[in-house]
N, C-alpha and C positions, 0 to 999 in steps of 0.2 A: 115780873118772871117771864122763863122761857116758855113761850106758848106756841108759837109759829110751827105747823107743820111745813119741813122743809125737805122731804125726801129728794137727793140728788141736788141740792141747792148748793150754790157755790156762794159765799159771801164775801165782798170785796175786804173785809177786814180782817180775813182770815188767811189771804193771799200772803205767803212769804213768812207767815208766822211758823216758829219752831214747832209746833203740834199740829199744823195744818193737817197733816196726813191722817193722824189719829182722831182728831175733832171730826174730818170729813166722814170717815169709817163711822163714828158714832152716830152722826147726821143720818148718813145711808141706813143704819141698822135702826131707826127711829129710837135710840134712847134720849138723845137731845136735838134741841132744834134752835133758832133764833129768837130774835125779839121782833114784836110787832112792826118796827121801823126796817126790818130787814138787814139789820145787823147781827153779828154774833157775839162781838164784844170779848175776844179770847184773854185778854190780860185783866177782865174784872175778876175781883175774887168771886166765888160761888156762895150764895146765901144758903141758909140751912133749909130754905122749901126748896132751892133748885137742888140741893144734894138728896134731899129726900125722894124728890120726883125722878131723880136719876136712879136711886137704888131701886125704888119700886119698880120702874120700867125695866130695868135692867134685869129684874128676878122675876119679872111677869106677875107681881102682887097688885090684884083688882079691887080686892075688898075694901069697901068703905065702913067708916064707924063715925059715930058721934064724939065731938069733942068736948 
């Protein structure tokens, strides 16, 4: 899962990507980050867990519950 805090980070695998600007804006706003190996992997499909984390972060949802 995407888990590393990356404020202001520049990922080498983002350079020249068609969505580089938008992805970097989301990174700078702490909506998304990168992987522990310091990559972003912009062409990977997003998992359901990553999507849920993105939605929760972007809407400011912080409540936790049991599953």
